[in-house]
C-alpha positions, 0 to 999 in steps of 0.5 A: 171153457176148454183149453189145450195142454202142451203136447208132452206127457203130464203126470198127475196123481188122478182117477182113471175112467175107463171106457166101460166103467158104467157100473159105478154110476150108482150112488157116484160123483158126476165128473162134470161136477168135479173142480179138478175137472176131466182129463181126456185121453184118447188112443186112436186105432184107426191111424187117421189122426196127425197133426195134420189131421188133429183131433177134436171133441165136439160137445153139447157144451161146445155147441156141437162145432166139430172143429172148434180151435180150443176143442183141439186135443194134443198128442203125448209122447205115448202115442195118444191124444188129450185135452183138458176140461177145466171144472167143473164143467156144470150142468147139462151132463156132458155128451160128446163124439170126436171128429176131425174137424168136420161132421164127414169125419166123425168117429164110428164104431168097429162096424163102421154103423153110427154109435150115439154120443158119450157120456161120462161114467160117474166115479164114487164119491170122494175117491179123488182130490178136489184139485185133480183132476179124473182121467177118461181113458178112451179109444178110437176106432174108426171115422166115417170117411172109412166107409165105402162110398162116403163124401172126401173130408171136406166135402158139402156139409151135413146141412147141405148134403142129400136127405134121405127122406119118406116123401116129398122135401123141399128146401127153403133158404132164409136168412139170419137168426137170433145165433147166427151172424149177420146175413148169413142163410140156412135151409129150413127143410120142408116135408110135403104130405102125399098128394101134395102136388096132384091136381085135385089138391091145388086149391087145398091148405095145409097146416104147418108145423115147425120144428126146431133142430130141424136137422135131425127131424127127418134124417139122421145127422151128427152129432145127433144119435138118432132122429124123430123119423117125421116123415115115416110117421106122418106118411103112416098116419095120414095113409091110415087117416089117424091124422089130417095131411100136413106140412113139417118145416125143420129149421135148422138150429144155428150149430155153435149158438144153439143154446143162445139162440133157444134160451128165452132167459139168461141161464147156463152162462149164457145171455138168451136170445130166444125172444129175438130168435121167436121174432126172426121165426114170425118175421122171417121164416114163417112168411118165406114158408107160407109163400111158398107153400100152400099154407093155412094160416089159422093152425099154425104149429111149433115144435121142439125137444130140449131147449128146443121144446122151451122155445116151442113153449115159449113162442106159444105164449108170446104169438097166441095168434100166430101159433095154435099148436105146440109140440115141446118134448122133454122141454128143459123148463127148470132151468137153474134157480127157476120154477114156474112160479117165478119163470117166464112161464108164470102168466099163461093167462093169454095161452091158446095153444093145443099142446102136448107135453112129452116127458121120460122118467129118466131125462138125465139116466140112471143114478139121477133120481132127484133131477129126473122127478124135478123135470117130469114134476115140471111136465106135470106142473105145465100141463096145468097150468096151461088147463087152467087157462081159460082160453087154452085148446087143450093139453095132453101129456105123456109121460113115458116110463124110463124113456131117457133125453134123445131122438128115440124117445122123442120118435117114439111119442111123436105119433100120439103128439101129431094124432092129438095136434091134428086129428083128421076132422079138426 
């Protein structure tokens, strides 16, 4: 957990990391593993951060909540802002951005363009005492609401904002989900292929690919540093005849409870509710989408990346008669203390899905050779287990050299995935 310090300058003997200290990464200590924690100190150059418009740290360890109370930074006597992340933070590597309480006030670059998620550079091993925090000095130049024409803070959330999408999309509201509060709603964004509404296609049914983390499938939505570009990719591939026309249904995650929702087993200090989420997907989402659109029930697919890829694989395992296609990018298969011989994927004897697995050789970035190799090995082992399954519909494994764990990598591999899963004459 993150705890907030009092509003006074705290004097500690520390090692500080500047914003451009990535050169130390080779062979250093990951700040996430430092027992003394990390003290993040921020200088706001925009002049917009005040006690009435405070600064928050939104991160993958906080469910990407942009205004979480215990992620609020406190003021210092030197006119900077700070927050202490008690250590060790643990895995996965910390990714974060600063906001003023909502994604309509997320930080941006000096030219007001979007920025990638921040990460912590490594420090020289042994350069700071175990009980002292590492200090990270950062600066914020601007916030997105400084752009001309940006919606005011407190306007409609990103989930309800207009989408910048190639082609036709429609929203279908569904209720609940394993990571959501009872009675809460979320909009599934449904992309329709070219020609769907034409009279000549009125009797045609289409395969549906159900994608997790729907916030970034078609359009950029903070905190992600990019998008899959599934609308552009599918439009091009359908037009060129490289894939058959398909429907893509993007299901947004639950935000703060994403990890809980997608983990199909207890891990990372979380009681995983992935199986309950999959049951909800099959019971609520699939029927809702297929009542609204002309879907082919014999060619449903399920996909996602990272934990979204993990829960997609689990869905195909638990419901082989529901999902005949699965797309798993950078799937977090080797959970801590886990391997395929003892995990939920130990038995794939009932596997039926045609499966695309994508993985980069630098999922954890530079300086993490062992972790990178473990993730590649897990993808290779998963592919071998699927190939050995008697009823499997085939598997394609794409290992991308030097590709990291981000949307740009998944977007680059998406055409190959769609071509394998939905060939034009299947």
